[in-house]
N, C-alpha and C positions, 0 to 999 in steps of 0.2 A: 839332051833329051828335051822333048816338048812337054808341056803341061799334061797332055793326054797320055804320053808315053810314061811319065812319072806316075800318074794315077794307075795306069795298067800295071806297072812294075810293083807298086805297093800291093795291089790286089792279088798279084801272083806270089807275093812274098809277105804274107800277113804277120809272120813272126818278126818281132822287132825288140829293140831295147828302148825303154822310155826313161828319160831323165827328168827329174823334178828337183826341187831344192827345199830344204827345211832350214830356215835361217841362212847361214852361209855354207851349209853342208850339202853337197850334191848327193842325190840318190839315183841309182840306175837299176832297173830290173827288166828282165825279159818278160815279154807278154805277147799277146796275139791281138792285133787290131781286128775289128769286125769287118770294116770296109773303108774304102776311100772313094771320094767323088769330088766334083768341083765345089762342093760346099765344105769339104774338109775330111778329116779322118775320124771315124767312129771307133771308140774302144770302151771297155767297161771294167768295173772293179766292184768290190763290196764297199758299202759306205762305212764300214767299221775298220777298213784297212788304212795303214799309214799313207799310202798314195792318195787316198781320197782327201785326207786332212791336209797333205802337202799342197795339192792342187787348189783346195779351197782357200788356203792362205797365200798361195802364189801360183796363179794359173799359167804362167809361162813354162812351156815344156819343149823338149826336143825328142823326136823319135828317130831311130836309125834302123833302116830296113836293109838287108843284105842278101844278095844272091851269090852263093859260093861257087856256083857253076860258071858264072861270068866275072866273079870278083868285082861286082858292082855294088856300091853302097849308096843309098839315098838317105840323106839326113833332112828332116823336116822340122822346122821350128814354127811355133805358133802359140796361141792361147787356147787352153782347154776350157770349154764352157759346158755346164750340165745340160743334158737333153732330157726334157720331161716328156716322155712318149711311151706309154705302157704298151702300145702295139709293137714298137721297136724292141722293147724289152722282151716281149713274148717271142718275137722273131729270133732274137739273140739266143734265148734259152732253147728254142726249138732246134737251132743249128749247133748248139753246144751242149750235148747230153750231160756232161759232167756238172752243169749248173742245175739241172732239173731237181734232184733231191733237195738241194739247198733252198731253192725257190719254193718247192712244195712245202717244206717245213716252215720257212720264215716269211714267205710272201715276196712279191715283186719289189716292194719298197727297199729291200736290202741291196738291190742291184743298182749301182750308179752308172749311168751312161754319159760319156763325154764326147764332144766333137772338138777336135783341134781346128780352130779357125784362124784366118789370117796366115795360112800356111805359105811358107817360103821353103823351097827344096833346093838342096845342093847335091849334085851327083859327083861321085868319086869313083875312079878306076885306077889301076896301076899305070895305065897309059898316060893319064893326065894328073898324076900324083903331085907334080910340082907346078902345075898351071894355077893361075889365080882362080879363086872360087867364083862361080857364077850362080846366082840364085834365080829360081824360077818361081813366080807366084802361082800357086795352084788353087787357092781359095781366098775369098774375101774375109 
């Protein structure tokens, strides 16, 4: 897949599993990215959650996106950086109604937005299961 095809794949399959680490202990959880583009992958969480603290202490992450219809997996590694953009936060809340009551009660500051930067993606399918990994840079 090309860089553009990988970005399109991620945007079509926003549900992912995100891996972080706390000390030497890995942590993986399912979540939903907000979007991907050539600047990286945007996702969000609450600033009181464990994931926020784990990324603050170690910003290296990996996300795995999967399309079960094609049995294609795209793993993306990079560095998660905080995005300070209230307009983006409002857009996220508008597109994710389950966040609205929480934000109305506690305010936008409880929402932490991250961009995974320096993204390198590896595509996997059953057909190339044993082939050497090839990484494609999708963001700086």
